[in-house]
C-alpha positions in Angstrom: 0.0 0.0 0.0 1.4 3.4 -0.9 1.0 6.2 1.6 0.4 9.9 1.4 3.8 11.5 1.6 4.6 14.8 3.2 8.2 16.2 2.9 9.1 19.7 4.2 12.2 21.6 3.3 12.9 25.3 2.9 9.3 26.2 3.0 8.4 23.6 0.3 5.8 20.9 0.9 5.8 18.0 -1.6 2.6 15.9 -1.7 2.4 12.6 -3.5 -1.2 11.4 -3.9 -0.9 7.6 -4.1 -3.1 4.6 -3.7 -4.6 2.2 -1.3 -6.3 -1.1 -2.1 -10.1 -1.4 -1.7 -12.5 -4.0 -2.9 -14.5 -2.8 -5.9 -17.8 -3.4 -4.0 -16.8 -1.1 -1.1 -18.9 2.0 -1.8 -17.5 5.0 0.2 -19.4 7.9 -1.5 -22.2 8.3 -4.0 -22.1 11.5 -6.2 -25.2 13.6 -6.9 -25.2 11.9 -10.3 -25.4 8.5 -8.7 -21.8 7.4 -9.4 -20.5 5.1 -6.7 -16.9 5.6 -5.6 -14.7 3.6 -3.4 -12.5 5.4 -0.9 -9.5 5.4 -3.1 -11.3 7.0 -6.0 -13.0 9.5 -3.7 -9.7 10.7 -2.1 -7.9 10.9 -5.4 -10.6 13.0 -7.1 -11.0 15.4 -4.1 -7.3 15.9 -3.7 -6.6 16.4 -7.4 -9.7 18.2 -8.7 -11.4 19.6 -5.5 -14.6 18.4 -3.9 -16.8 20.3 -6.3 -15.7 18.0 -9.1 -17.8 15.2 -7.7 -20.9 17.4 -8.2 -20.3 17.9 -11.9 -18.8 14.5 -12.8 -20.8 12.6 -15.3 -20.8 8.9 -16.0 -18.7 9.5 -19.1 -16.1 11.5 -17.1 -16.0 8.7 -14.5 -15.6 6.0 -17.2 -12.7 7.9 -18.7 -11.1 8.2 -15.3 -11.3 4.4 -14.8 -10.3 3.6 -18.4 -7.2 5.8 -18.2 -6.3 4.2 -14.9 -5.4 7.6 -13.3 -5.4 6.0 -9.9 -2.2 4.2 -10.9 -0.6 7.2 -12.7 2.4 9.2 -11.5 0.7 11.9 -9.5 2.4 15.0 -8.0 1.2 18.2 -6.4 4.1 20.4 -5.1 3.5 23.2 -2.6 5.7 26.2 -2.2 4.4 28.5 0.5 5.0 32.1 -0.6 4.8 35.0 1.9 2.0 37.6 1.5 2.3 39.1 -1.9 1.5 42.6 -3.1 -0.3 43.0 -6.5 2.4 42.4 -9.1 3.1 43.7 -12.5 2.7 41.3 -15.5 5.4 38.7 -15.7 6.1 35.0 -15.1 8.5 35.4 -12.2 8.5 34.4 -9.4 6.4 31.4 -10.2 6.0 28.2 -8.1 4.0 25.0 -7.9 1.7 26.7 -5.4 1.2 30.5 -5.1 -0.3 31.5 -1.8 -1.6 34.9 -0.5 -3.7 35.7 2.5 -6.8 35.7 0.2 -6.3 32.7 -2.0 -4.1 29.7 -2.9 -3.4 28.5 -6.4 -1.9 25.0 -7.0 -1.1 22.9 -10.0 -1.1 19.1 -10.2 -0.2 16.4 -12.7 -1.3 12.8 -13.1 1.1 11.4 -15.7 0.9 8.2 -17.8 3.6 7.2 -20.3 2.5 9.5 -23.1 0.5 12.3 -21.5 -0.5 14.0 -18.3 -3.9 15.0 -16.9 -3.5 18.4 -15.3 -5.5 20.2 -12.6 -5.3 23.9 -11.7 -7.1 24.6 -8.4 -7.7 28.0 -6.7 -9.0 28.1 -3.2 -10.4 31.3 -1.6 -9.5 31.7 2.1 -11.8 34.6 2.6 -14.9 36.0 0.9 -14.2 38.2 -2.1 -16.0 41.5 -2.2 -16.1 41.7 -6.0 -17.9 38.7 -7.6 -17.6 39.1 -11.3 -16.0 37.3 -14.2 -12.6 35.8 -13.3 -10.1 33.9 -15.5 -8.4 30.6 -15.0 -6.0 29.1 -17.6 -2.7 27.7 -18.7 0.2 28.5 -21.1 2.1 25.5 -22.4 5.9 25.6 -23.1 7.2 22.7 -25.3 4.0 20.9 -24.5 0.9 20.3 -26.7 -2.7 20.7 -25.5 -4.5 17.4 -26.1 -7.9 18.4 -24.7 -9.6 20.4 -22.0 -12.1 18.6 -19.7 -13.9 21.0 -17.2 -13.9 24.3 -15.4 -16.2 24.8 -12.4 -16.8 27.1 -9.4 -17.9 25.5 -6.2 -19.2 27.2 -3.0 -21.7 26.8 -0.2 -24.2 28.2 -2.8 -23.6 25.2 -5.1 -21.5 24.1 -8.1 -21.6 25.6 -11.6 -19.8 24.4 -14.7 -18.5 26.9 -17.2 -17.9 26.5 -20.9 -16.3 29.8 -21.9 -13.2 28.2 -23.4 -10.6 30.2 -25.3 -7.7 28.3 -26.9 -4.5 29.7 -28.3 -4.5 29.4 -32.1 -1.0 27.8 -32.0 -2.0 25.3 -29.3 0.0 27.0 -26.5 -2.8 26.9 -24.0 -6.4 27.4 -23.0 -8.3 29.7 -20.7 -11.8 29.9 -19.3 -14.0 32.7 -17.9 -15.8 31.8 -14.7 -18.4 33.8 -12.7 -18.1 33.9 -8.9 -21.4 33.3 -7.1 -23.4 36.3 -5.9 -23.7 34.5 -2.6 -21.9 31.6 -0.9 -18.5 31.1 0.8 -15.7 28.6 0.7 -15.2 29.2 -3.0 -12.9 27.0 -5.1 -12.3 27.1 -8.8 -10.9 24.2 -10.8 -9.8 23.6 -14.4 -8.8 20.2 -15.8 -7.0 19.6 -19.1 -4.7 17.0 -20.8 -1.3 17.7 -22.2 1.7 15.9 -23.9 4.9 15.4 -21.9 8.3 17.0 -22.1 7.9 20.7 -21.2 6.5 23.1 -18.7 2.9 23.9 -17.8 2.1 27.4 -16.5 -1.1 28.1 -14.6 -2.8 31.4 -13.6 -6.0 32.5 -11.8 -6.9 36.2 -12.2 -9.5 37.8 -10.1 -11.5 40.8 -11.3 -11.0 43.8 -9.0 -14.1 45.6 -10.4 -17.3 44.4 -12.0 -16.8 43.4 -15.6 -18.6 41.5 -18.4 -18.1 38.0 -19.9 -17.2 39.7 -23.2 -14.5 41.8 -21.5 -13.2 38.8 -19.5 -12.4 37.1 -22.8 -10.3 40.0 -24.1 -6.9 38.4 -23.6 -4.3 36.3 -25.4 -2.3 33.5 -23.8 1.2 34.7 -23.4 4.2 34.1 -21.2 4.5 37.8 -20.7 1.0 38.1 -19.2 -0.3 37.9 -15.7 1.0 34.7 -14.1 2.7 33.7 -17.4 -0.7 33.2 -19.0 -3.1 36.1 -19.4 -2.1 39.1 -21.5 -5.1 41.5 -21.3 -6.2 43.9 -24.0 -8.7 46.7 -24.4 -11.3 47.1 -21.7 -9.8 44.2 -19.7 -6.5 46.1 -19.0 -6.3 47.1 -15.4 -9.3 45.0 -14.3 -7.5 41.9 -12.9 -5.3 41.6 -9.8 -2.1 40.4 -11.4 -1.5 37.5 -9.0 1.6 35.5 -9.8 1.2 32.1 -11.4 2.3 28.5 -10.9 4.2 26.1 -13.0 5.3 22.5 -13.1 7.4 20.3 -15.4 5.7 17.3 -17.2 
């Protein structure tokens, strides 16, 4: 039986999500869509994608998860605890596997099989944001190809909502999504899942709107290493709207 590993050094926590052995008939949790999970599956999905993923997971998504055998993949989520950060100018540095402020934490994870990796970008709010408008979550890919994107959701005490406002880079260098924070509700998490090839670096960014904006304006960006968090380069009416939080990155 593999165990959950926790290694601390110079402010860095490295988490390995690994596996236990459970009988297939041991139902630990049943999702709102009626999908029965054993404890191993439940813990993997919650740790990797966030608890809200269980609310949006369809039978097809679960079947793909089983067929791809992600439970037995090479899973890694690295944490680098950054001191409180001021709002930063656009740029990719400093980046880390997890970027933490007093308001929110952004982490990136990979579940790799021999030829590709499933990726998860997860932002957790520690407080209750005052402005609840259209935010962005997305990735820029360096020496990596985007194979597909799977989901983007916002979860809170008010419920879970799936968003389909995808915007891809024309050269295949990444993908972003616009998500709306709930008007009410606390304990907000935002997650995006996607699949990439191996051999390069995946950059991730979550940008929070500091003033009310529209869905149309939230899409006024290009995916660029010179943008906020190494991902979002804003144009037009979107300039000056977002908080400029630093990004995260991980090698695949």
